N, C-alpha and C positions, 0 to 999 in steps of 0.2 A: 689496616686493622678492620675497617668497616667493610672493605671488600671481602676479606675472609670470613667476616661474620654473615654476610649475605650469601656467599657461597656455601657455607655450611648449612644454613637454613634452607636453601634450595634443595641440597642434597637430601636432607631429612625428609622435606615434603615430597620429593621424588619417590623415596622409599615407601612412604606411607601409601601414595597414589598406586605404586605398583603392586601393593598388597591388596587395597581395596578393589581396585578395578577388575582384576580377575575373578572376583566373587560374583560379578554380574555378567561375565563373558559367557555367552550361549543362551542368554534369556532374551526372548524376543519382546523388546520394549517397543510398543506402540507398533508392532508389525499387524496391521490389519488388511482386510480385503481391499483390493482395487477394482472398481467396476468401471464399465465403459461410460464415458461422459453422455449427456444428453444429446440425442441425434444419432447416437450409435448404439448398437445392440450386440450382445455376445453371441458369437456364431460358433463354429465347430471347435471341438476340443482339440488342443494341440498336444497336451500330454503334460506329465510331471516335468517340473523344472526345479532344479537341475536333474538330469537323468539319474546321476549317482551323486551321493555326498549331500551335504546340507548347505544352505546359502540363504541370506537374508535380502530380500529385493527392496522393501520400503523402509527398513530401519536406517540403515547406513551407520548405526552406532550400536556397539555391544553384540547385536544379534549375530550368531554364527551357525544356528541350527534350526532352520525352518525349510519346509518344502511346500511348493506351490502347484496348483492346477492352473494351466494357461488356456485361455480361450481367445480366439481371434475377435477384435471389435470390428463389426461391419457397419459401414456408414449407411445412413438412409438418405432419401432424396433431400437435396438442398445442403448437403455438407460435402465438403471436398475431401476431407480426411478425418481420421479419428485420433484423438490424443486422450489417453495413452493407446497405442495400437493393440495392446492386449489387456484383457481382464485377468486378474490374479485372485485366485481363491486359496487361501491357506488351508493346507490339509494336514500339516504336521508342525508341532512346536517342540523343539528339543528341550529335553529336561536337564541337559548337562549344564553344570554350573562351574565353568573355568577350570583351573588346574586343580581345584580341590575336589572335583567329582562329586559335588553335591547335587541333589535332584530338586530342581525348582518347579513348582506347579505353575499353572497359568495364574494371571493376575486375579482371577476370581477366588482362587484359593490361597492367595498370598497370605492371609491371616493364619490359616492353618499351618502353612510352612513355617512362618515366623514362630508360632507356638511350638512346634516340634523341634525347631532348631534354635530355640531361645537360649540354651546353654552354650552352643558354639558361638552364636552371635554375641552374647554377653561376654564370652571370653575374648573374642576379637576385639570388641570395643574396650574392654578393660586393658588388653595389651597395647592398644593404641594410645589410650589415656596414659598408661605407665610410661611409655616411651616419651610422650610429650612432656610429662612431668619431670622425668629424668633429664631431657634435654634442656628444659627451662632452667632447672637447678644448676646443671653443668655449665650453662652459658652465663650464670649470674656474676661470676668473677670477671668475666669479659665485659659485661655491661658496666661494672664498676670501674673497671681499668679505662674504658672509653671516657667515662665522666671525668676521671682523674686527668687523663691526657688532654682533653678539651680544656679543663681549667688551667692546666699548665701553659697551654698554647695561648690562652686569651688572658692570662694574668688574673684569673678569678680567685683570689686568695680566700674569699668567704667560703667557696665550694671546697677548697683544699682543707679548710680547718673543719667544715661539716663532715668531710670524710674521714677524719682522724678518729680512732677508737676513744672511748671514754677514759680508759686508763692512762692514755698518752697525754690527755689535756691537762693533766696535773703539772706537767713541765713543758708543754708545747702551747703557746698562746697565739691568738691571731696577729699580735704585733710581732712575734718571732717569725711566724710564717711569711708575713709581708716583707720583713727586712731580709730574710734569707732569699726570698724570690727576687727582690730587687737588686740585692749586693752579690748573689752567688748564682743562683739557677738561671736567670735570665742573661747576664753577661757571659758567663762560663759555659753554659750548655745550650740554652735555647736560641740564641742569636747567632752563634758560631756553628752549631751543627743541626743537622736534620734526622728525624727518625727514619730508618730505613728497614727494620725487621723486628719482629716480635716473637718470642717463643715461650710456651708455657711449660712449666713443670710443677709437679706435686711436691709438697714438702713432707717427707714421711718421717714419722717419729716412732720407731718400734717399741720404745719404752712405754709409751702411752697407749693403753687399750683402746680399740676402736669404739667401744661402747660407752667409754667414759664421758659423763655429761660436762666434765671440766675441760674437755679437749678443745683445743683452738683449732679449727680447720683453717688451713692457709694454703695459698697457691702462689708460686712465685713466677713472675713474668720477667724474662731478660729482654732488655731493650738495646738494640744496636743503633748507635748514633754515628753519623759520619760527617766530617767537615768539608770545606771546599777543595781541600788538597787530597780528598779520598781516604784519609786516615780514619779508622773506626776506633770506637770505645764502646764498652758494654757496661751498662748498669742494670739494676734489678729493682722491681717494684713488688712489694709484698701485699697481696690482698687476703686479708684474714677476717674471720667471722668469730669474734670472741663469744663464749657461752652466754655472756650476760647481754648480749646485743642480737637483734633479729636480722640485721642487715650486714652486708659485707663492708669492710672498712679498709682504709689505706693508711698505715703508720707513716707520717710525714717525715719524722726523724730518721727512720730506717731507709727511705728512699734517698734523703740527702746524704746519709753516711755511705751508702752504697756508691753514689755518684762521687763522693770524696775519695773513695778507695780506688775508683777507675781513674780519676784525674791526677791524684797525688801519691797514691800508694798506701800501704798499710802503716808505714812509719809516720807519715805526716797527716793521715786522715783525721786522727783524734785531735791534732792541733788546730786544724781547719774547722772542725766541729766547734771546738771551745771558742775560737775567735768569733764564730757566727752567733754564739750565745747559747749553744746546747750544753746542758750538764748531764742529760740522760739520753739514752737511745733505746726506742722500743725494739724488742726482739720479735722474731717470727712466731715464737711459741707463746706469746702474750706477756712475757716478763720485760724487764728493763735492765739496762746495763750502764753504768756511769761512764762518762767521758774522761779519759786520761789527759790531763793538762800538762 
C-alpha cells in the first residue's frame, strides 16, 4: 500500500517537473563572459562558436540558445599555460523558451517579461495548484485506509473507534470493537492471513444527484488476504465521508460484516454478527441495517 502511494506521488511530481522545466529551456541562466585569467591576455579572434546552431558554453543547465566569440588566451612571461585556453564573449542570447515558444528577454528585462506574460504565468500556476489540490483530495481515502490498516495490524482499538462515523457510534462502542478484534478479527483473519493486494473502486449511486449536499461520498477498497497454504479471500473496507463530518471515516461494522461474508457466506454472516454483539450494520450510503438473528 505504501509503495503504491509513494510511486503515484513520484509520478505526479515527475509530470509537474516535465511541465515546468521546459518553460525555462533556452534561457541563458548565468551564462556570462569568460575572460583569460591573470597572467594571460586575449589574443587573436578565433571566430563564432559554434559555427552553426546555438549552444551554451558556461551554463551547463537549461541554456540551449547562446552564441559566443572566441579568443585565444596567450600566456605572458612566467606562466606555463593558460586556463581557460579561450576567452569567451557572449554575442547572442536566444529568446526561445522551450516547447511553448515564448520569448524570454534578458535578465535585466525579466520584470517586463513577467508583466507581459502575467496572465499566462498565472494560468500555469493556477493549473498546477488545481492539480495538486485534486491529487491531495483524491489521495485522502488512501491516507485514511492506511491509518485503519495500521490500527488493525497493531491492535489499536482506540484508533479504530475514532475512525467510525458519528451515526455508527449509536450502536458500536469501544467495548464492542475491542471484543470483536480480540475474538474475531485477530484469530480468524490477522494471525492466519496476510494482506497481499488492494484495489480501489468508487461507489456510484445514480439515484442521488452529484450536487446533493446530503450525498455521502464513499470509496470501496477490496482487500485480498492469503493464508499459509496459498488460499485467498477477499473482503472490503468502505471509506466514506458523511455530509455532517469533515474527514473521511471507516464504518467498523461494515468491515466486520464483509469479512464475515467472505469467511462464512451470506447464510451465516448475520448469525456470526449477532454472536459478536452487533445489532445493526452501517451501510455505504450512510444508513443502517439490522442484523437478522
